[in-house]
C-alpha positions in Angstrom: 220.9 -113.8 -113.5 223.3 -117.0 -113.7 221.9 -120.0 -115.7 220.7 -122.7 -114.0 223.6 -125.1 -112.0 221.0 -127.9 -111.0 220.8 -130.2 -113.8 224.6 -130.2 -112.9 224.9 -130.6 -109.8 226.4 -134.6 -110.3 228.9 -133.5 -112.3 229.9 -130.2 -110.4 228.6 -130.6 -107.0 230.7 -127.6 -105.3 229.4 -124.6 -103.0 229.3 -121.3 -104.7 231.4 -118.0 -103.3 231.2 -114.9 -105.4 233.5 -111.9 -104.9 231.9 -108.6 -105.7 234.2 -106.5 -107.6 232.7 -103.0 -108.2 229.2 -104.1 -108.2 229.8 -107.3 -110.2 229.7 -110.8 -108.7 232.9 -112.7 -109.7 232.4 -116.6 -109.1 234.8 -119.0 -107.7 234.8 -122.7 -105.9 236.9 -123.1 -102.7 237.4 -126.6 -101.4 239.2 -128.6 -99.4 242.1 -127.4 -96.6 246.1 -126.7 -96.8 248.3 -125.0 -99.5 246.4 -123.4 -101.6 245.7 -124.5 -105.7 243.9 -121.9 -108.1 242.6 -123.0 -111.3 242.2 -120.4 -114.0 239.9 -120.7 -117.1 240.0 -119.5 -120.7 237.6 -119.1 -123.4 234.8 -120.5 -123.8 235.1 -123.1 -120.7 234.5 -122.2 -117.1 235.2 -123.6 -113.8 233.8 -126.6 -114.4 236.8 -127.7 -116.5 238.5 -128.2 -113.6 236.1 -130.2 -111.7 237.7 -133.6 -111.3 241.2 -132.0 -110.5 239.6 -130.1 -107.6 237.7 -133.6 -106.6 240.8 -134.8 -106.7 243.2 -132.5 -104.9 240.7 -131.3 -102.1 241.5 -134.4 -100.3 245.2 -132.7 -99.4 245.0 -128.6 -100.5 242.6 -125.7 -100.7 241.5 -125.9 -104.2 240.0 -122.7 -105.7 238.8 -122.5 -109.2 237.4 -118.8 -110.8 235.2 -117.8 -113.3 235.9 -114.9 -115.4 233.6 -112.3 -115.4 231.0 -113.0 -118.2 231.9 -116.6 -117.9 230.4 -119.4 -116.0 228.9 -118.6 -112.8 230.0 -115.1 -112.9 228.0 -111.9 -113.9 227.7 -111.0 -117.6 227.7 -107.2 -117.7 227.6 -105.4 -121.1 230.5 -103.5 -122.3 229.1 -100.3 -120.3 230.0 -102.1 -117.2 233.2 -104.1 -118.1 236.0 -103.8 -120.2 236.4 -107.2 -121.1 240.3 -106.7 -121.3 243.2 -108.6 -120.6 244.3 -106.0 -118.2 241.1 -106.3 -116.2 241.1 -110.2 -116.0 244.6 -110.0 -114.4 243.5 -107.6 -112.0 240.3 -109.4 -111.1 242.3 -112.3 -110.5 244.6 -110.5 -108.5 242.2 -108.9 -106.5 240.8 -112.4 -105.3 244.0 -114.0 -104.7 244.7 -110.8 -102.6 240.9 -110.6 -101.0 241.4 -114.5 -100.2 244.8 -113.7 -98.3 246.8 -115.9 -100.7 250.3 -114.7 -100.3 252.4 -118.0 -100.3 252.8 -121.6 -101.2 250.0 -120.7 -104.0 250.0 -123.8 -107.1 248.7 -122.1 -110.4 247.0 -124.2 -112.6 246.4 -122.8 -115.8 244.4 -123.3 -119.4 243.8 -121.5 -122.5 243.5 -117.8 -121.9 244.2 -118.9 -118.3 247.6 -118.8 -118.7 248.1 -115.1 -119.9 245.8 -114.4 -117.2 247.3 -116.4 -114.2 251.0 -115.2 -115.4 250.3 -111.8 -115.8 248.5 -112.0 -112.2 251.5 -114.1 -110.9 254.3 -111.5 -111.9 252.9 -108.8 -110.2 253.7 -110.9 -107.1 256.1 -113.7 -108.3 256.6 -114.7 -104.2 253.3 -115.8 -103.7 253.9 -118.6 -106.1 255.1 -121.6 -105.7 254.7 -124.2 -108.9 253.1 -124.1 -111.9 250.7 -126.1 -114.1 250.4 -125.6 -117.5 248.1 -127.0 -120.0 247.4 -125.8 -123.6 248.0 -122.4 -123.1 250.7 -119.8 -123.4 252.0 -116.7 -121.8 253.8 -114.9 -124.8 253.2 -114.0 -128.0 252.1 -115.4 -130.8 255.2 -117.6 -131.8 257.0 -117.0 -135.1 256.4 -120.0 -136.4 252.6 -120.2 -135.7 250.1 -119.0 -138.1 246.9 -117.2 -136.6 244.0 -119.5 -136.9 241.6 -118.9 -139.9 238.8 -119.6 -137.6 239.3 -117.2 -134.8 240.4 -114.9 -137.7 237.2 -114.9 -139.1 235.8 -114.4 -135.7 238.3 -111.5 -134.7 238.6 -109.8 -138.1 234.6 -109.9 -139.5 232.5 -107.4 -137.2 229.2 -108.1 -138.6 229.6 -112.2 -139.2 231.1 -112.6 -136.1 228.3 -111.5 -133.4 225.6 -113.4 -135.3 227.8 -116.7 -135.1 229.0 -116.3 -131.6 226.2 -114.2 -129.8 223.4 -115.1 -131.7 224.2 -119.0 -132.6 226.5 -119.8 -129.7 229.0 -121.0 -132.5 231.7 -120.6 -130.3 231.2 -122.4 -127.1 229.1 -125.1 -129.1 231.4 -125.9 -131.8 234.5 -126.4 -128.6 232.2 -129.2 -127.4 233.5 -130.8 -130.5 236.4 -129.4 -131.8 238.3 -128.9 -128.8 237.8 -132.5 -127.7 239.3 -135.7 -129.5 237.5 -138.4 -127.3 234.2 -136.7 -127.5 232.2 -135.6 -124.4 229.1 -137.1 -123.0 226.2 -135.1 -123.6 226.0 -134.1 -120.0 229.3 -132.8 -120.3 229.1 -131.0 -123.6 225.5 -129.6 -122.2 227.5 -128.0 -118.6 230.2 -126.9 -121.1 227.6 -124.5 -123.2 224.9 -123.8 -120.1 226.4 -120.0 -119.4 226.4 -119.0 -122.7 222.1 -119.4 -123.0 221.5 -116.0 -124.9 222.9 -113.0 -127.1 223.6 -111.0 -124.1 225.3 -114.0 -121.7 227.8 -115.1 -124.8 229.7 -111.6 -124.8 232.8 -113.0 -122.8 232.9 -115.5 -125.1 233.5 -112.6 -128.5 235.2 -110.4 -126.5 237.7 -113.1 -125.4 238.7 -113.5 -129.1 238.4 -110.2 -130.0 241.0 -109.5 -127.0 243.9 -111.6 -128.9 246.3 -108.9 -129.3 248.2 -109.1 -132.6 249.7 -105.9 -133.1 251.0 -103.0 -131.3 247.4 -100.9 -132.0 245.6 -103.5 -130.0 244.1 -102.2 -126.7 245.7 -105.0 -124.7 249.0 -105.6 -126.9 251.1 -103.4 -124.3 249.6 -105.7 -121.1 250.5 -109.2 -123.1 254.1 -107.7 -124.2 254.9 -107.2 -120.4 253.9 -110.4 -119.4 255.9 -112.1 -122.0 258.9 -110.1 -121.5 258.9 -110.6 -117.7 257.9 -114.0 -118.3 261.7 -115.0 -117.1 260.5 -114.2 -113.6 259.2 -117.1 -112.8 262.3 -119.2 -114.2 262.7 -120.9 -110.8 259.3 -122.1 -110.2 259.0 -125.7 -110.7 256.8 -126.6 -113.5 254.4 -129.4 -115.0 253.3 -129.4 -118.5 250.9 -131.5 -119.8 250.0 -130.9 -122.9 247.1 -132.2 -125.6 248.5 -132.5 -128.8 245.9 -132.6 -131.2 245.0 -128.7 -130.4 244.4 -126.9 -133.7 245.4 -123.8 -131.6 247.9 -124.3 -128.8 249.7 -126.5 -131.2 253.7 -127.7 -131.2 254.8 -123.8 -131.7 253.5 -122.9 -128.2 254.6 -126.1 -126.7 258.0 -125.6 -128.4 258.4 -122.4 -127.0 257.3 -123.0 -123.5 260.3 -125.7 -123.5 262.8 -123.0 -124.9 261.3 -120.7 -122.1 261.9 -123.4 -119.3 264.1 -125.7 -120.1 264.0 -127.5 -116.9 260.4 -128.2 -116.7 258.7 -131.4 -116.4 257.1 -132.3 -119.5 254.4 -135.0 -120.5 252.3 -134.9 -124.2 249.2 -136.6 -124.8 249.2 -137.7 -128.8 245.4 -138.2 -128.7 244.1 -135.6 -126.5 242.8 -132.1 -127.8 242.4 -128.7 -126.5 240.3 -129.7 -123.6 243.1 -132.1 -122.4 241.4 -132.8 -119.1 238.4 -134.0 -121.0 240.1 -136.1 -123.5 243.2 -137.4 -121.1 242.2 -136.6 -117.5 243.1 -139.8 -116.1 246.4 -139.9 -117.1 247.0 -136.0 -116.3 245.2 -135.6 -113.1 247.5 -137.9 -111.0 250.3 -136.6 -112.9 248.9 -133.1 -111.7 248.4 -134.6 -108.2 251.7 -136.0 -107.7 253.5 -132.9 -108.8 251.4 -130.2 -106.3 251.5 -133.0 -103.9 255.5 -133.8 -104.1 255.5 -137.2 -105.1 256.0 -137.2 -108.6 257.5 -139.9 -110.1 259.5 -137.9 -112.4 262.8 -136.3 -110.9 262.7 -132.4 -110.4 263.3 -130.7 -113.9 263.0 -134.4 -116.0 261.4 -134.1 -119.3 259.6 -137.3 -120.1 258.7 -136.0 -123.9 261.2 -138.9 -125.3 258.6 -141.9 -122.7 255.2 -139.9 -124.2 255.9 -139.7 -128.1 257.0 -136.0 -128.3 259.0 -135.3 -131.5 261.1 -132.1 -131.9 260.4 -132.4 -135.4 
């Protein structure tokens, strides 16, 4: 069963659609007409994170935002019925793109885990992707200068403590509503982010996502992540917009520097007072940039970096 979306309809006024994945319901919203824009979220969010982008772009584009299995309005199966691995996540998204016949002119908007999942799907058929928008995310292994955050390490490496905190007390989703936004979320928005994760059973994905972070070659998702990392160059010629909240304690300056190293011609905007939930903290600035980029009316020339204008410091 999914959670009751009714209290949040004013914030999330979209019709629901589901795709069957071997008997599991994979939820997505599909608004507007035109060239497709596909939004892929991370952990512990859901398609709600992209609600204002969907509303903004639906007048000119077909905007799709998915809920990964275990998240949002999608089914939340046990480990016996779903593998909760990176490769499976990529398979799910690729299947949705194929079933919706999204074979060309697709813009991907990616956040958090959505980067590795979305880029993984894109690399399987690069010709269908026309543009990339990257929001505090990654599609490569942990940068050498970045230490794996202690909070994530505790969840990932404490098999007795982590289930109690994440699945029992919902500490990951509840913690994110104040740690991931530096501006602060309204009560209704905070409740909406946590609403899908309302029981031990329904919090499985928030824990499995952290456990699936591949830090070494023995990890079950390591080879998939390495494949994405090593093939990322195949997307070099695709126009890219990077909008980055600089107060993100996970996807911080080290990840941004790696994106800039990989894609030197990307258009980059940084937001010094925005955290991981960059669309909550700086949406009024970021969404017009995304709209201009997607619609081809960006004020910046193609490939121009705006880092100096927005306070980026390489050091």
